[in-house]
C-alpha positions as YAML, in Angstrom:
chain: A
units: angstrom
residues:
- id: 1
  name: UNK
  ca: [-53.69, -108.11, -13.10]
- id: 2
  name: UNK
  ca: [-52.93, -105.26, -10.45]
- id: 3
  name: UNK
  ca: [-49.75, -106.59, -9.67]
- id: 4
  name: UNK
  ca: [-48.86, -107.02, -13.90]
- id: 5
  name: UNK
  ca: [-49.59, -103.26, -13.87]
- id: 6
  name: UNK
  ca: [-47.54, -102.14, -10.98]
- id: 7
  name: UNK
  ca: [-44.62, -104.16, -12.38]
- id: 8
  name: UNK
  ca: [-44.86, -102.45, -15.49]
- id: 9
  name: UNK
  ca: [-45.14, -99.24, -14.24]
- id: 10
  name: UNK
  ca: [-42.32, -99.30, -12.06]
- id: 11
  name: UNK
  ca: [-40.42, -100.72, -15.02]
- id: 12
  name: UNK
  ca: [-41.55, -97.42, -17.07]
- id: 13
  name: UNK
  ca: [-39.61, -95.34, -14.29]
- id: 14
  name: UNK
  ca: [-36.52, -97.17, -13.36]
- id: 15
  name: UNK
  ca: [-36.09, -96.43, -17.02]
- id: 16
  name: UNK
  ca: [-36.74, -92.71, -16.71]
- id: 17
  name: UNK
  ca: [-34.57, -92.90, -14.45]
- id: 18
  name: UNK
  ca: [-32.09, -94.64, -15.71]
- id: 19
  name: UNK
  ca: [-32.57, -91.81, -18.93]
- id: 20
  name: UNK
  ca: [-32.53, -89.21, -16.61]
- id: 21
  name: UNK
  ca: [-29.00, -90.41, -14.95]
- id: 22
  name: UNK
  ca: [-27.24, -91.34, -18.39]
- id: 23
  name: UNK
  ca: [-28.74, -87.38, -19.59]
- id: 24
  name: UNK
  ca: [-26.84, -85.80, -16.53]
- id: 25
  name: UNK
  ca: [-23.44, -87.61, -16.38]
- id: 26
  name: UNK
  ca: [-22.91, -87.11, -19.97]
- id: 27
  name: UNK
  ca: [-20.11, -83.87, -20.17]
- id: 28
  name: UNK
  ca: [-22.39, -81.43, -22.10]
- id: 29
  name: UNK
  ca: [-22.39, -77.67, -22.94]
- id: 30
  name: UNK
  ca: [-25.17, -75.57, -23.15]
- id: 31
  name: UNK
  ca: [-26.01, -72.68, -25.49]
- id: 32
  name: UNK
  ca: [-29.08, -70.68, -26.61]
- id: 33
  name: UNK
  ca: [-29.29, -67.94, -29.53]
- id: 34
  name: UNK
  ca: [-32.05, -66.14, -30.83]
- id: 35
  name: UNK
  ca: [-32.76, -65.48, -34.32]
- id: 36
  name: UNK
  ca: [-34.92, -62.33, -35.56]
- id: 37
  name: UNK
  ca: [-36.30, -60.19, -38.81]
- id: 38
  name: UNK
  ca: [-38.66, -57.61, -39.77]
- id: 39
  name: UNK
  ca: [-41.61, -58.05, -42.31]
- id: 40
  name: UNK
  ca: [-43.69, -56.36, -44.87]
- id: 41
  name: UNK
  ca: [-47.57, -57.10, -43.83]
- id: 42
  name: UNK
  ca: [-48.74, -58.42, -46.92]
- id: 43
  name: UNK
  ca: [-52.47, -58.65, -45.24]
- id: 44
  name: UNK
  ca: [-54.08, -55.34, -43.80]
- id: 45
  name: UNK
  ca: [-57.08, -55.67, -42.03]
- id: 46
  name: UNK
  ca: [-59.04, -52.73, -42.59]
- id: 47
  name: UNK
  ca: [-62.15, -52.36, -40.31]
- id: 48
  name: UNK
  ca: [-65.13, -49.93, -41.53]
- id: 49
  name: UNK
  ca: [-67.75, -48.57, -39.46]
- id: 50
  name: UNK
  ca: [-70.81, -47.06, -41.42]
- id: 51
  name: UNK
  ca: [-73.78, -45.29, -39.94]
- id: 52
  name: UNK
  ca: [-76.19, -43.06, -40.54]
- id: 53
  name: UNK
  ca: [-74.94, -40.23, -37.42]
- id: 54
  name: UNK
  ca: [-71.28, -40.52, -39.22]
- id: 55
  name: UNK
  ca: [-72.45, -39.16, -42.34]
- id: 56
  name: UNK
  ca: [-71.78, -36.17, -43.44]
- id: 57
  name: UNK
  ca: [-75.08, -35.65, -45.65]
- id: 58
  name: UNK
  ca: [-77.45, -37.86, -43.41]
- id: 59
  name: UNK
  ca: [-77.13, -40.83, -45.92]
- id: 60
  name: UNK
  ca: [-78.53, -44.24, -44.51]
- id: 61
  name: UNK
  ca: [-76.21, -46.98, -43.87]
- id: 62
  name: UNK
  ca: [-77.85, -48.76, -47.20]
- id: 63
  name: UNK
  ca: [-76.99, -45.91, -49.65]
- id: 64
  name: UNK
  ca: [-73.74, -46.15, -47.34]
- id: 65
  name: UNK
  ca: [-73.18, -49.26, -48.13]
- id: 66
  name: UNK
  ca: [-73.91, -49.58, -52.00]
- id: 67
  name: UNK
  ca: [-71.33, -46.43, -51.92]
- id: 68
  name: UNK
  ca: [-68.76, -48.75, -50.25]
- id: 69
  name: UNK
  ca: [-68.70, -51.70, -53.02]
- id: 70
  name: UNK
  ca: [-69.11, -49.67, -55.52]
- id: 71
  name: UNK
  ca: [-65.87, -47.42, -54.43]
- id: 72
  name: UNK
  ca: [-64.19, -50.49, -53.84]
- id: 73
  name: UNK
  ca: [-65.22, -52.29, -57.16]
- id: 74
  name: UNK
  ca: [-63.54, -49.25, -58.80]
- id: 75
  name: UNK
  ca: [-60.21, -50.00, -57.29]
- id: 76
  name: UNK
  ca: [-60.91, -53.36, -58.38]
- id: 77
  name: UNK
  ca: [-61.11, -54.97, -54.79]
- id: 78
  name: UNK
  ca: [-62.73, -58.23, -55.16]
- id: 79
  name: UNK
  ca: [-65.12, -57.87, -52.42]
- id: 80
  name: UNK
  ca: [-67.25, -61.03, -52.22]
- id: 81
  name: UNK
  ca: [-63.68, -61.99, -51.60]
- id: 82
  name: UNK
  ca: [-62.48, -59.21, -49.26]
- id: 83
  name: UNK
  ca: [-65.16, -57.64, -48.04]
- id: 84
  name: UNK
  ca: [-66.88, -59.16, -45.30]
- id: 85
  name: UNK
  ca: [-69.21, -58.21, -42.25]
- id: 86
  name: UNK
  ca: [-67.75, -58.06, -39.05]
- id: 87
  name: UNK
  ca: [-68.80, -57.90, -35.63]
- id: 88
  name: UNK
  ca: [-72.46, -56.53, -34.31]
- id: 89
  name: UNK
  ca: [-74.45, -59.91, -34.96]
- id: 90
  name: UNK
  ca: [-73.49, -59.92, -39.05]
- id: 91
  name: UNK
  ca: [-76.14, -56.95, -39.40]
- id: 92
  name: UNK
  ca: [-77.32, -53.98, -38.62]
- id: 93
  name: UNK
  ca: [-77.01, -52.83, -34.72]
- id: 94
  name: UNK
  ca: [-79.10, -49.80, -33.28]
- id: 95
  name: UNK
  ca: [-77.18, -47.70, -30.89]
- id: 96
  name: UNK
  ca: [-79.05, -45.19, -28.51]
- id: 97
  name: UNK
  ca: [-77.59, -41.72, -28.37]
- id: 98
  name: UNK
  ca: [-77.77, -39.16, -26.12]
- id: 99
  name: UNK
  ca: [-81.27, -37.56, -27.37]
- id: 100
  name: UNK
  ca: [-82.50, -40.67, -27.74]
- id: 101
  name: UNK
  ca: [-82.48, -40.70, -31.15]
- id: 102
  name: UNK
  ca: [-81.48, -44.24, -32.92]
- id: 103
  name: UNK
  ca: [-79.15, -44.63, -35.46]
- id: 104
  name: UNK
  ca: [-78.11, -48.03, -37.85]
- id: 105
  name: UNK
  ca: [-74.61, -48.95, -37.72]
- id: 106
  name: UNK
  ca: [-72.73, -51.72, -39.96]
- id: 107
  name: UNK
  ca: [-69.07, -52.55, -39.27]
- id: 108
  name: UNK
  ca: [-66.80, -54.65, -41.95]
- id: 109
  name: UNK
  ca: [-63.72, -55.72, -42.43]
- id: 110
  name: UNK
  ca: [-61.58, -55.06, -45.84]
- id: 111
  name: UNK
  ca: [-58.34, -57.55, -46.45]
- id: 112
  name: UNK
  ca: [-55.65, -55.65, -49.17]
- id: 113
  name: UNK
  ca: [-52.49, -56.94, -49.39]
- id: 114
  name: UNK
  ca: [-50.49, -53.92, -49.29]
- id: 115
  name: UNK
  ca: [-50.23, -50.48, -48.42]
- id: 116
  name: UNK
  ca: [-50.30, -48.41, -51.66]
- id: 117
  name: UNK
  ca: [-53.91, -50.11, -51.48]
- id: 118
  name: UNK
  ca: [-54.90, -48.73, -48.37]
- id: 119
  name: UNK
  ca: [-54.07, -45.65, -49.16]
- id: 120
  name: UNK
  ca: [-56.41, -45.73, -52.08]
- id: 121
  name: UNK
  ca: [-59.06, -47.14, -50.00]
- id: 122
  name: UNK
  ca: [-58.71, -44.41, -47.57]
- id: 123
  name: UNK
  ca: [-58.59, -41.68, -49.86]
- id: 124
  name: UNK
  ca: [-62.13, -43.43, -52.36]
- id: 125
  name: UNK
  ca: [-63.95, -43.76, -49.07]
- id: 126
  name: UNK
  ca: [-63.58, -40.17, -47.41]
- id: 127
  name: UNK
  ca: [-64.48, -39.27, -51.11]
- id: 128
  name: UNK
  ca: [-67.82, -40.72, -50.33]
- id: 129
  name: UNK
  ca: [-67.99, -39.54, -46.91]
- id: 130
  name: UNK
  ca: [-66.52, -42.14, -45.08]
- id: 131
  name: UNK
  ca: [-63.86, -41.85, -42.55]
- id: 132
  name: UNK
  ca: [-64.72, -44.37, -39.62]
- id: 133
  name: UNK
  ca: [-61.92, -46.17, -40.48]
- id: 134
  name: UNK
  ca: [-59.29, -47.54, -38.63]
- id: 135
  name: UNK
  ca: [-56.68, -51.04, -38.46]
- id: 136
  name: UNK
  ca: [-57.60, -54.30, -37.16]
- id: 137
  name: UNK
  ca: [-54.79, -56.07, -37.72]
- id: 138
  name: UNK
  ca: [-51.70, -56.94, -39.91]
- id: 139
  name: UNK
  ca: [-50.34, -60.11, -40.84]
- id: 140
  name: UNK
  ca: [-47.45, -62.12, -42.97]
- id: 141
  name: UNK
  ca: [-49.16, -64.76, -44.70]
- id: 142
  name: UNK
  ca: [-45.90, -66.71, -45.17]
- id: 143
  name: UNK
  ca: [-45.40, -66.17, -40.69]
- id: 144
  name: UNK
  ca: [-45.22, -70.53, -40.02]
- id: 145
  name: UNK
  ca: [-42.58, -70.53, -42.68]
- id: 146
  name: UNK
  ca: [-40.85, -67.99, -41.48]
- id: 147
  name: UNK
  ca: [-40.89, -69.27, -38.33]
- id: 148
  name: UNK
  ca: [-39.34, -72.34, -39.30]
- id: 149
  name: UNK
  ca: [-36.99, -70.48, -40.98]
- id: 150
  name: UNK
  ca: [-35.70, -68.30, -38.31]
- id: 151
  name: UNK
  ca: [-35.56, -71.63, -35.94]
- id: 152
  name: UNK
  ca: [-33.23, -72.93, -37.92]
- id: 153
  name: UNK
  ca: [-31.40, -69.98, -37.99]
- id: 154
  name: UNK
  ca: [-31.30, -69.98, -34.20]
- id: 155
  name: UNK
  ca: [-30.14, -73.41, -33.68]
- id: 156
  name: UNK
  ca: [-27.21, -72.75, -36.36]
- id: 157
  name: UNK
  ca: [-25.98, -70.04, -34.38]
- id: 158
  name: UNK
  ca: [-26.67, -71.95, -30.81]
- id: 159
  name: UNK
  ca: [-24.28, -74.29, -32.76]
- id: 160
  name: UNK
  ca: [-21.49, -72.17, -33.98]
- id: 161
  name: UNK
  ca: [-21.27, -71.02, -30.45]
- id: 162
  name: UNK
  ca: [-20.87, -73.84, -28.72]
- id: 163
  name: UNK
  ca: [-18.37, -75.16, -31.30]
- id: 164
  name: UNK
  ca: [-16.06, -72.30, -30.57]
- id: 165
  name: UNK
  ca: [-16.27, -72.55, -26.56]
- id: 166
  name: UNK
  ca: [-15.81, -76.10, -26.86]
- id: 167
  name: UNK
  ca: [-12.73, -75.44, -29.67]
- id: 168
  name: UNK
  ca: [-10.72, -73.11, -26.86]
- id: 169
  name: UNK
  ca: [-10.91, -75.43, -24.42]
- id: 170
  name: UNK
  ca: [-9.07, -78.01, -27.24]
- id: 171
  name: UNK
  ca: [-12.54, -79.92, -27.68]
- id: 172
  name: UNK
  ca: [-15.43, -80.64, -29.90]
- id: 173
  name: UNK
  ca: [-19.08, -81.29, -29.52]
- id: 174
  name: UNK
  ca: [-21.18, -84.28, -30.93]
- id: 175
  name: UNK
  ca: [-24.72, -84.72, -31.39]
- id: 176
  name: UNK
  ca: [-27.45, -82.59, -29.80]
- id: 177
  name: UNK
  ca: [-28.47, -83.85, -26.68]
- id: 178
  name: UNK
  ca: [-31.82, -81.21, -26.03]
- id: 179
  name: UNK
  ca: [-33.39, -78.82, -28.15]
- id: 180
  name: UNK
  ca: [-35.83, -76.85, -27.04]
- id: 181
  name: UNK
  ca: [-37.92, -73.70, -28.46]
- id: 182
  name: UNK
  ca: [-38.14, -71.33, -25.71]
- id: 183
  name: UNK
  ca: [-40.11, -68.20, -26.94]
- id: 184
  name: UNK
  ca: [-41.37, -67.67, -30.35]
- id: 185
  name: UNK
  ca: [-43.04, -64.11, -30.76]
- id: 186
  name: UNK
  ca: [-43.77, -61.47, -33.26]
- id: 187
  name: UNK
  ca: [-45.44, -57.93, -33.34]
- id: 188
  name: UNK
  ca: [-48.43, -57.61, -35.27]
- id: 189
  name: UNK
  ca: [-49.69, -53.74, -35.84]
- id: 190
  name: UNK
  ca: [-53.27, -52.57, -34.73]
- id: 191
  name: UNK
  ca: [-54.73, -49.26, -34.86]
- id: 192
  name: UNK
  ca: [-52.58, -46.75, -36.21]
- id: 193
  name: UNK
  ca: [-50.98, -46.04, -39.66]
- id: 194
  name: UNK
  ca: [-47.49, -44.48, -39.64]
- id: 195
  name: UNK
  ca: [-47.63, -41.31, -39.73]
- id: 196
  name: UNK
  ca: [-51.42, -40.94, -40.67]
- id: 197
  name: UNK
  ca: [-54.46, -41.15, -38.59]
- id: 198
  name: UNK
  ca: [-56.90, -42.95, -40.06]
- id: 199
  name: UNK
  ca: [-59.86, -41.48, -38.35]
- id: 200
  name: UNK
  ca: [-60.56, -38.31, -40.33]
- id: 201
  name: UNK
  ca: [-58.33, -37.80, -42.92]
- id: 202
  name: UNK
  ca: [-59.26, -34.35, -43.45]
- id: 203
  name: UNK
  ca: [-55.95, -33.36, -43.71]
- id: 204
  name: UNK
  ca: [-56.03, -34.46, -47.47]
- id: 205
  name: UNK
  ca: [-59.22, -33.43, -48.71]
- id: 206
  name: UNK
  ca: [-57.32, -30.54, -50.58]
- id: 207
  name: UNK
  ca: [-56.49, -32.84, -53.62]
- id: 208
  name: UNK
  ca: [-58.15, -36.62, -52.85]
- id: 209
  name: UNK
  ca: [-56.66, -37.13, -56.22]
- id: 210
  name: UNK
  ca: [-53.53, -38.04, -54.79]
- id: 211
  name: UNK
  ca: [-53.05, -41.10, -53.40]
- id: 212
  name: UNK
  ca: [-51.09, -40.81, -50.10]
- id: 213
  name: UNK
  ca: [-48.00, -42.83, -49.23]
- id: 214
  name: UNK
  ca: [-48.87, -45.12, -45.91]
- id: 215
  name: UNK
  ca: [-45.66, -46.57, -44.25]
- id: 216
  name: UNK
  ca: [-46.72, -49.54, -42.03]
- id: 217
  name: UNK
  ca: [-44.67, -50.71, -39.60]
- id: 218
  name: UNK
  ca: [-42.79, -53.99, -40.14]
- id: 219
  name: UNK
  ca: [-43.94, -56.77, -38.13]
- id: 220
  name: UNK
  ca: [-41.30, -57.67, -35.74]
- id: 221
  name: UNK
  ca: [-40.51, -61.98, -35.75]
- id: 222
  name: UNK
  ca: [-38.31, -63.26, -33.00]
- id: 223
  name: UNK
  ca: [-37.63, -67.02, -31.95]
- id: 224
  name: UNK
  ca: [-35.59, -67.98, -29.32]
- id: 225
  name: UNK
  ca: [-34.03, -71.84, -28.53]
- id: 226
  name: UNK
  ca: [-31.61, -73.56, -26.50]
- id: 227
  name: UNK
  ca: [-29.48, -76.18, -26.94]
- id: 228
  name: UNK
  ca: [-27.15, -79.11, -25.32]
- id: 229
  name: UNK
  ca: [-24.27, -80.72, -27.16]
- id: 230
  name: UNK
  ca: [-22.15, -83.35, -25.75]
- id: 231
  name: UNK
  ca: [-18.30, -82.84, -25.35]
- id: 232
  name: UNK
  ca: [-16.20, -85.06, -26.95]
...
């Protein structure tokens, strides 16, 4: 039985070696290409932290929680679906301050679909004294589909480049004999909103009836591909 396995393994190695040799012996042209795009995020996650100490009029976290939910419902936000308790053991967590005072804190994560709604949330929460807010992350819901489209665009560019170079030499390219996507990257936004500090938006206090215009930076998606085409 051991001999059979050895012979079978030897045959596999021989076959792979032959394939590698055939690939190397083929005349081919190698190209690479990049495709990228900027996309407006359609999923914006805001972190909201409620603390008794942070409240301007010393409200309890339980009271702030009720006000938070009421303010979000006023904006037609589905709090059952888009608001969730986040971190801190999904419950109240105690913090010790310098004077050994103990306060309670609770962290929420809120999903909004656009910058306009994010601006409305900031204003409505500022009205009730909640200002400890920052951007957890931004996402694009169709990211996977977008990456596939970028790969398609990149490989088309790589093929066109190969055709152009081969044509210069009065040759043509054949089928692709190797394709690889080297890298896929994207740069989501975290922490800041362009033009506005999310934590402490006191500058808007003079006219809280006007919702601010928040321009989120677009998410950059970038794809790199390599391809080898047979020369004919």
